[in-house]
C-alpha positions in Angstrom: -8.5 130.6 -113.8 -5.6 132.4 -115.8 -7.3 132.1 -119.2 -10.9 133.4 -118.3 -11.9 136.9 -119.1 -14.9 138.5 -118.6 -16.0 141.4 -119.6 -19.3 143.7 -120.9 -20.0 146.0 -123.8 -20.7 149.7 -122.8 -22.2 152.0 -124.9 -24.8 155.4 -125.3 -28.1 153.5 -126.9 -27.8 152.7 -130.9 -23.8 152.7 -131.1 -24.1 149.0 -132.0 -23.3 146.9 -129.1 -25.5 144.2 -130.1 -24.3 144.2 -133.7 -20.8 144.0 -132.4 -21.8 141.0 -130.0 -23.0 139.1 -133.1 -19.6 139.5 -134.9 -17.6 138.2 -131.7 -20.0 135.1 -131.5 -19.3 134.6 -135.3 -15.6 134.8 -135.1 -15.3 132.6 -132.1 -18.0 130.1 -133.5 -20.1 130.1 -130.7 -23.0 130.3 -132.7 -23.5 128.1 -136.0 -24.5 130.0 -139.2 -27.6 128.4 -138.9 -28.7 129.9 -136.0 -27.3 133.5 -136.5 -29.4 136.2 -136.9 -29.0 140.0 -136.2 -29.1 140.9 -132.5 -28.7 137.2 -131.8 -28.9 138.0 -128.2 -31.6 140.4 -128.0 -34.2 137.4 -127.6 -37.4 139.5 -127.0 -39.5 140.4 -130.3 -39.9 144.2 -128.7 -35.6 144.5 -128.3 -35.7 143.7 -132.3 -38.5 145.8 -132.8 -37.3 148.9 -131.1 -33.6 147.9 -132.1 -32.8 148.6 -128.2 -31.1 146.1 -125.6 -33.5 146.1 -122.5 -32.2 143.0 -120.5 -28.3 142.3 -119.9 -27.2 138.9 -121.7 -24.7 136.7 -120.9 -23.0 134.2 -123.3 -19.6 132.4 -123.1 -17.6 131.7 -125.9 -14.1 130.1 -126.6 -11.2 131.1 -128.4 -7.8 130.8 -129.5 -5.5 133.3 -129.2 -2.6 133.9 -131.4 -0.5 132.4 -128.9 -1.7 129.2 -129.3 -3.5 129.4 -125.6 -7.3 128.6 -125.5 -9.3 131.0 -123.6 -12.6 131.2 -122.3 -14.6 134.8 -122.6 -17.8 135.5 -120.5 -19.5 138.7 -122.6 -22.3 140.5 -120.9 -24.0 142.7 -123.4 -25.7 145.6 -121.8 -28.2 148.4 -122.6 -27.5 151.5 -123.5 -30.9 153.5 -122.3 -30.5 155.8 -119.7 -33.9 154.1 -118.0 -32.1 151.0 -117.9 -28.3 151.9 -115.9 -29.1 149.5 -112.9 -29.1 146.5 -115.8 -25.5 148.1 -116.7 -24.4 148.3 -113.2 -25.4 145.1 -112.4 -23.6 143.7 -115.4 -20.7 145.7 -114.4 -20.4 144.3 -111.0 -19.5 140.6 -112.7 -17.0 141.7 -115.1 -13.1 142.6 -115.0 -13.2 145.0 -118.4 -15.1 146.6 -120.4 -15.1 147.4 -124.0 -16.2 151.2 -124.4 -17.9 151.5 -127.4 -18.2 154.8 -129.4 -19.9 155.4 -133.0 -17.5 157.1 -135.1 -20.4 158.9 -136.9 -21.9 160.3 -133.8 -19.0 160.7 -131.3 -19.4 160.6 -127.6 -22.5 161.1 -125.9 -24.1 161.4 -122.5 -24.8 158.1 -121.7 -21.2 156.9 -122.7 -19.9 159.0 -120.3 -21.9 157.8 -117.6 -21.8 154.1 -118.4 -17.8 154.8 -118.1 -18.1 156.6 -114.5 -20.0 153.4 -113.4 -16.9 151.3 -115.2 -14.5 153.3 -113.4 -16.0 153.0 -110.1 -15.8 149.3 -110.2 -12.4 149.2 -111.5 -12.9 147.9 -114.9 -10.3 147.6 -117.5 -11.2 149.9 -120.2 -10.7 149.1 -124.0 -12.0 152.1 -126.2 -13.0 150.8 -129.3 -14.6 153.5 -132.4 -17.4 151.7 -134.0 -19.0 152.1 -137.4 -15.6 153.1 -139.3 -17.0 152.0 -142.5 -19.6 154.9 -142.3 -20.0 157.5 -144.9 -20.0 160.2 -142.2 -17.1 158.5 -139.7 -15.0 161.3 -137.8 -12.3 159.2 -136.8 -9.4 161.2 -135.6 -12.2 163.9 -134.1 -14.1 160.7 -132.2 -10.1 159.5 -131.2 -9.4 162.9 -130.0 -12.5 162.9 -127.9 -11.6 159.5 -126.2 -8.4 160.6 -125.4 -9.5 163.6 -123.5 -12.1 161.8 -121.8 -9.7 158.7 -120.5 -6.4 159.6 -121.1 -5.2 157.0 -123.1 -2.8 156.5 -126.0 -3.8 157.0 -129.7 -2.3 153.5 -130.6 -4.7 152.2 -127.4 -7.9 152.8 -129.2 -9.2 149.9 -131.5 -11.2 150.9 -134.7 -13.6 148.3 -135.9 -17.3 148.0 -137.7 -19.6 145.7 -136.3 -21.6 145.5 -139.6 -18.5 144.1 -141.8 -16.1 142.5 -139.2 -13.2 144.9 -139.4 -11.3 144.7 -136.7 -13.1 141.8 -134.6 -9.7 139.8 -134.4 -7.9 143.1 -132.9 -10.5 143.1 -130.1 -10.4 139.6 -129.1 -6.6 139.5 -128.7 -7.1 142.9 -127.1 -9.1 141.6 -124.4 -6.7 138.8 -124.0 -3.9 141.0 -123.4 -5.4 144.0 -121.1 -8.3 142.4 -119.5 -7.2 140.9 -116.2 -7.8 137.3 -115.6 -10.5 137.0 -112.5 -9.0 136.8 -108.7 -9.9 134.4 -106.2 -9.4 131.4 -104.3 -10.6 128.1 -105.7 -10.1 126.4 -102.1 -11.8 128.7 -100.0 -15.5 128.7 -99.6 -18.3 128.9 -102.1 -18.9 133.1 -102.9 -20.8 134.0 -105.7 -22.7 136.7 -107.0 -26.2 136.6 -108.4 -26.4 139.4 -111.2 -29.6 138.1 -113.0 -32.3 136.0 -113.0 -35.4 134.6 -115.4 -38.5 132.6 -115.0 -38.9 129.4 -116.9 -42.2 127.8 -117.0 -40.9 124.5 -116.4 -38.0 124.7 -114.5 -38.7 127.3 -112.0 -36.2 130.2 -111.6 -32.7 130.4 -113.4 -30.4 132.1 -111.6 -27.0 133.6 -113.5 -24.1 134.0 -111.1 -20.3 134.7 -111.5 -18.2 132.9 -108.7 -15.6 135.0 -106.8 -14.0 132.4 -105.1 -14.4 128.2 -104.5 -16.7 126.2 -107.0 -20.0 124.7 -107.0 -21.2 121.3 -108.0 -24.6 119.8 -109.1 -26.1 118.6 -105.9 -24.9 120.9 -103.8 -26.5 122.2 -100.5 -26.4 125.8 -101.4 -27.5 129.0 -99.3 -28.7 132.3 -100.2 -26.8 134.7 -97.7 -29.3 137.4 -97.9 -32.7 136.0 -97.3 -30.8 132.7 -95.6 -32.6 130.1 -97.2 -31.1 126.8 -97.9 -31.9 124.3 -101.7 -30.1 122.2 -103.4 -28.2 122.7 -106.8 -30.6 120.3 -109.3 -28.8 121.6 -112.3 -25.4 124.0 -112.7 -23.8 124.8 -116.2 -22.4 127.7 -118.6 -24.1 130.0 -120.6 -23.8 129.4 -124.3 -26.8 130.6 -126.7 -28.9 128.1 -124.7 -28.0 126.6 -121.1 -25.4 124.1 -120.9 -25.4 122.1 -117.9 -21.9 120.8 -116.2 -21.1 118.8 -113.3 -19.2 121.4 -111.5 -18.4 125.6 -112.4 -15.5 127.0 -111.0 -13.8 129.9 -109.4 -14.0 132.9 -111.4 -16.9 131.4 -114.2 -20.2 132.9 -115.1 -22.8 130.0 -115.2 -26.3 129.7 -113.8 -28.2 127.6 -111.3 -31.9 125.7 -111.2 -33.1 124.8 -107.5 -36.5 124.5 -108.4 -37.6 127.6 -106.7 -40.9 128.7 -107.8 -41.3 132.0 -105.4 -39.8 134.7 -107.1 -39.5 136.7 -103.4 -36.7 133.9 -102.7 -34.3 135.0 -105.4 -33.0 138.5 -105.1 -30.3 140.1 -107.6 -27.5 141.1 -105.8 -27.5 138.1 -103.3 -24.7 135.9 -102.6 -24.4 132.1 -103.1 -22.4 130.0 -100.7 -22.9 126.6 -99.7 -24.6 125.8 -96.7 -22.1 123.4 -94.8 -19.2 125.9 -95.3 -20.5 129.2 -95.9 -18.5 132.3 -96.5 -17.8 134.6 -93.9 -19.8 137.2 -95.8 -21.8 138.4 -98.8 -20.5 140.5 -101.7 -21.0 144.0 -101.2 -21.2 147.0 -103.4 -24.9 146.4 -104.9 -27.2 149.1 -104.7 -30.8 148.9 -104.1 -32.7 150.1 -107.0 -34.7 153.8 -106.9 -37.7 153.8 -108.8 -38.3 157.3 -110.2 -41.6 157.4 -112.0 -44.4 155.9 -110.2 -48.0 155.0 -112.1 -51.1 152.7 -111.4 -51.6 149.5 -113.3 -55.0 147.7 -113.4 -56.4 145.1 -114.8 -59.4 146.2 -117.3 -61.9 143.2 -115.9 -61.4 143.2 -112.2 -61.5 139.9 -111.5 -58.3 139.4 -113.9 -56.7 140.9 -110.1 -54.9 137.5 -109.1 -53.6 136.8 -112.5 -52.1 140.1 -112.9 -50.4 139.7 -109.3 -48.7 136.6 -110.7 -47.5 138.1 -113.7 -46.2 140.9 -111.9 -44.1 138.7 -109.5 -42.8 136.8 -112.6 -41.7 139.9 -114.4 -40.2 141.2 -111.3 -38.1 138.5 -111.4 -36.7 139.4 -115.4 -36.5 142.8 -114.0 -35.1 143.6 -110.9 -35.8 147.4 -110.9 -39.5 147.0 -110.8 -40.9 148.0 -107.9 -44.8 147.9 -107.0 -47.2 147.4 -104.1 -50.9 146.9 -103.8 -53.3 149.9 -104.5 -56.7 150.6 -104.6 -58.7 153.1 -106.7 -62.4 153.9 -106.9 -62.9 154.2 -110.3 -60.7 151.0 -111.4 -60.5 148.4 -108.4 -57.7 146.5 -107.4 -54.0 147.0 -108.6 -50.8 147.9 -108.1 -48.8 151.1 -107.5 -45.5 150.7 -109.9 -42.0 152.2 -109.3 -40.2 152.6 -112.7 -37.1 154.2 -113.6 -38.2 156.0 -116.7 -41.1 156.5 -118.8 -39.5 154.0 -121.9 -39.2 151.8 -118.5 -42.8 151.8 -117.7 -43.9 151.5 -121.4 -41.5 148.6 -121.8 -43.5 147.0 -118.7 -46.9 147.6 -120.6 -45.5 146.0 -123.4 -44.2 142.9 -121.8 -47.2 142.6 -119.7 -49.4 142.3 -122.8 -47.0 140.1 -125.5 -45.8 137.8 -122.6 -48.5 137.2 -120.2 -51.6 138.4 -122.6 -52.7 140.9 -119.4 -54.3 144.3 -121.0 -53.9 146.7 -118.2 -54.9 150.6 -117.4 -52.2 152.8 -116.5 -53.0 155.7 -114.7 -51.3 159.3 -114.5 -47.7 158.9 -114.2 -46.2 160.8 -111.2 -43.0 161.0 -109.1 -42.4 160.5 -105.4 -42.8 163.9 -103.3 -42.2 164.6 -99.3 -44.6 166.4 -97.5 -44.1 167.6 -94.2 -46.4 168.0 -91.2 -47.6 171.8 -90.1 -47.3 170.9 -86.3 -44.5 168.3 -86.3 -41.9 169.7 -88.8 -40.0 166.2 -88.5 -42.7 164.3 -89.6 -42.2 163.1 -93.3 -45.0 161.9 -95.2 -44.0 160.2 -98.7 -46.6 160.9 -101.6 -46.2 158.4 -103.9 -49.8 158.7 -105.4 -52.3 161.8 -106.0 -54.6 160.2 -103.0 -51.9 160.2 -100.5 -51.6 163.9 -100.6 -52.6 165.4 -97.2 -54.8 168.7 -96.8 -52.9 171.7 -97.8 -53.9 173.0 -94.3 -52.0 170.2 -92.6 -49.0 170.5 -94.5 -46.1 173.1 -93.6 -44.2 172.5 -96.9 -43.6 169.9 -99.6 -40.4 168.9 -101.5 -40.2 167.5 -105.0 -37.0 165.3 -106.3 -34.8 167.0 -108.8 -31.9 166.0 -111.0 -28.8 166.8 -112.7 -29.2 166.5 -116.2 -26.2 166.3 -118.8 -27.1 167.5 -122.3 -24.6 166.6 -124.9 -25.3 168.3 -128.5 -24.0 170.6 -131.4 -23.6 174.2 -130.7 -26.3 175.0 -133.5 -28.9 173.5 -130.9 -28.1 175.4 -127.8 -30.8 178.1 -128.0 -33.7 175.5 -128.1 -32.3 173.4 -125.6 -32.0 176.5 -123.3 -35.7 177.1 -124.5 -36.7 173.9 -123.5 -35.1 173.3 -120.1 -35.7 177.2 -118.8 -39.3 176.2 -119.9 -39.2 173.4 -117.5 -38.4 175.1 -114.7 -34.6 173.8 -115.0 -31.5 176.3 -113.6 -28.4 176.2 -116.4 -25.1 175.1 -114.0 -22.4 175.2 -116.9 -21.8 175.0 -120.5 -18.3 173.9 -121.6 -17.4 172.7 -124.8 -16.1 169.7 -125.4 -14.4 170.2 -129.0 -15.5 172.8 -131.5 -18.8 170.6 -132.4 -19.7 169.5 -129.0 -21.2 171.6 -126.6 -21.9 170.0 -123.0 -24.7 171.8 -120.6 -25.5 171.0 -117.5 -28.8 171.9 -116.0 -30.5 171.4 -112.5 -34.5 170.0 -113.3 -37.3 169.1 -111.4 -38.0 165.4 -112.0 -41.7 166.2 -112.4 -41.2 168.3 -115.5 -39.4 165.7 -117.3 -41.4 162.6 -116.5 -43.6 162.9 -119.5 -42.2 163.7 -122.7 -38.7 165.2 -121.9 -36.9 162.9 -123.7 -39.0 163.2 -127.2 -38.9 167.1 -127.3 -35.3 167.1 -126.5 -34.8 165.0 -129.8 -37.3 166.6 -132.2 -35.7 170.1 -131.2 -32.4 169.1 -132.0 -33.3 166.8 -134.8 -31.5 164.0 -132.8 -28.8 165.3 -132.1 -28.5 165.6 -128.4 -28.0 163.1 -126.1 -29.4 163.2 -122.4 -28.4 161.8 -119.1 -29.4 162.6 -115.4 -28.8 161.2 -111.8 -31.1 162.6 -108.9 -29.5 165.4 -106.5 -32.1 165.3 -103.8 -35.5 167.1 -102.8 -36.6 170.8 -102.8 -39.2 172.4 -101.7 -41.7 173.4 -104.3 -45.3 174.5 -105.0 -47.1 171.3 -105.7 -50.8 170.9 -105.9 -53.4 168.0 -106.5 -55.4 168.8 -109.4 -58.9 166.9 -109.5 -60.6 166.0 -112.6 -64.6 166.0 -111.8 -67.4 164.4 -114.3 -70.6 165.7 -113.3 -69.4 166.6 -109.7 -67.9 163.4 -108.9 -64.0 162.7 -108.3 -62.4 160.5 -111.0 -59.1 159.8 -108.6 -57.6 157.7 -111.7 -57.0 161.0 -113.3 -55.8 162.8 -110.6 -52.4 164.6 -110.8 -49.7 165.9 -108.5 -48.2 169.1 -110.7 -46.8 172.5 -110.2 -49.4 175.5 -109.5 -48.0 177.1 -112.3 -48.7 174.6 -114.7 -52.0 173.7 -112.9 -54.3 175.9 -115.0 -52.8 175.0 -118.7 -52.7 171.3 -118.1 -56.0 171.3 -116.6 -57.3 173.2 -119.4 -55.7 170.6 -122.2 -57.0 167.6 -120.3 -60.7 168.8 -120.1 -60.4 169.5 -124.1 -58.9 166.2 -124.7 -61.7 164.3 -121.9 -64.5 166.1 -124.1 -63.1 164.6 -127.6 -63.1 161.0 -126.1 -65.8 160.2 -123.7 -68.8 159.4 -125.4 -71.9 161.6 -125.2 -74.8 160.5 -123.1 -78.5 161.2 -122.8 -77.7 164.0 -120.5 -75.2 166.8 -120.1 -71.6 166.0 -118.9 -69.9 168.8 -117.4 -65.9 168.1 -117.2 -64.2 170.0 -114.8 -60.2 170.5 -113.5 -60.1 171.5 -109.6 -57.4 172.6 -107.5 -59.0 172.4 -104.0 -62.2 174.2 -104.2 -61.2 176.1 -107.4 -62.0 175.3 -110.6 -59.6 175.9 -113.1 -61.1 174.9 -116.0 -64.5 173.4 -117.7 -65.7 171.8 -120.6 -69.3 170.3 -121.7 -70.2 167.8 -123.5 -73.8 168.4 -124.9 -77.0 165.8 -124.6 -77.6 163.4 -127.2 -81.3 165.0 -127.9 -84.5 163.6 -130.1 -86.5 166.7 -131.5 -89.4 166.5 -129.6 -91.0 169.4 -131.7 -90.6 167.8 -134.8 -94.4 166.9 -134.8 -95.5 170.4 -134.1 -96.0 172.4 -137.1 -97.2 175.7 -136.9 -100.0 176.4 -134.1 -99.0 178.0 -130.6 -95.5 178.4 -129.4 -96.6 177.5 -125.9 -97.0 173.7 -127.2 -93.4 173.5 -128.2 -92.2 175.1 -125.1 -94.1 172.7 -122.9 -92.6 170.0 -124.7 -89.0 171.0 -124.6 -89.6 171.8 -120.8 -90.9 168.1 -120.2 -87.6 166.9 -122.4 -85.5 169.1 -120.0 -87.0 167.5 -116.5 -86.5 164.5 -118.1 -82.6 165.3 -118.7 -82.2 166.7 -115.2 -83.7 163.3 -113.7 -81.3 161.4 -116.0 -78.7 163.2 -115.1 -78.7 162.7 -111.3 -78.9 158.7 -111.8 -76.6 158.8 -114.9 -73.1 157.6 -114.1 -70.2 158.5 -116.9 -68.6 155.4 -118.1 -64.7 156.7 -118.5 -63.1 154.6 -121.5 -59.3 153.2 -121.9 -58.1 155.6 -124.3 -58.8 158.3 -121.7 -56.4 157.3 -119.3 -54.0 156.7 -122.3 -54.6 160.4 -123.1 -53.3 162.0 -120.3 -49.7 160.1 -121.1 -50.1 161.9 -124.6 -50.9 165.3 -123.9 -48.6 167.9 -125.9 -47.0 170.7 -124.2 
């Protein structure tokens, strides 16, 4: 056990985690040259296309140190985007140390700091590494000062490296050996292993990845999941190389996988503890927080008959992404579907893409919103959770409604402070603090309603600051607010899938934009279509789509005006009748357009 090292790499998005992992794998000869490719641990096409890590990946490396001893390294690569911080927290739970990676050209950014605090909460040994030192814009000395100020290390403890060219890789490997502690645990004690990830394989069932804290696990052992209480047989256990490598036994302190032939996704919970059925441990491993979804949206199959298939796909996807939550929901306009909870807008976009690519499911997503809490006006202790516009109680039955707020930390260059202030204050934000980390980096702390940042806040922030601002947030609870439900009516009929919960001050503006957008997207009919946005009984915006008309007066040339009028009146009557019985089809683009409304 003294020769095992479990570590992960934490950094802000795009600071070169996956590239550094590639070099470590190459240097330790874990991967042959033939199998080597860029971002080798990112096995989803989506990850390569977007250049981001979505899933944590675990892989084992063998390394012979300068002192001649052989070591086993278990590396867990982590995502960097704010929406995937849950994945990071799970990876950290399985490690003793972390490489803190900072881009030499960008310096410390918001996500670097929040991931660092996560690591420090787990008492991990931190090895600071400045990456991309061969870049023309590298500011090595400045970034060193930032790191020293942030975590109080000595200058000589900071390693310099380049993931692209392989500079400093040997020093990093030696630092992992010397600085990161070996795992502790009792090899003779009852088995206690933490599940930190799981994937679904259509041939083998569910594959759970675990880290053993005490005891060991053999092939054929009768095992038990502590939280669910279910018992299984370990059909196969092994370690994680680039693929799965079966072993007869996985020992204390190591990271491995187990296949038990489970087919039902609900039976494996990430964060559960595995123990032996005949010699169980006294208690499960603590310290795993439940994931809290921030953004809710409905996901519906395009064809109603595909609902059961979509349910299976959601089960399998949830296994692969434990931060996705969902429940059943029905809509008058779209039929059966699911109300899903996501960690953020990027997470929602990724889930939608994965459903299309991995499971061939084309889905319709409704307007995303956040969860509110409404209070009954008679019984003020009675809370009603509103995750969906249709759950919003009648305003006369509500004493007040509260919306979630977040604390946002934005790190940027001083030149862009004005732009960021305008953006955040326009989103009902409150400025808490402004402090200079260095002469060229300033940290702004805001309190903002989550509703305002759900849509396009991140994109706007990037464009207002030419990509220099970095953003991280944490929830701080609920506050009273003036939230109203806005309905969209087509010829007087509500389209429930387009309803939105929005602050009263923004309702009119949002309603007008939505009506204009729908006017562009809805196909013209033989009859007039009125598009209205309503808050309660009050119409706040309206657009008309005029009817397609045949020129019925074309055959009249000259003659009396009454003949023309008679034909026009006849046409008008027909249109009126048609409007009463006609229904308006809403194309899928209309639902998607709501997500892309520009302020």
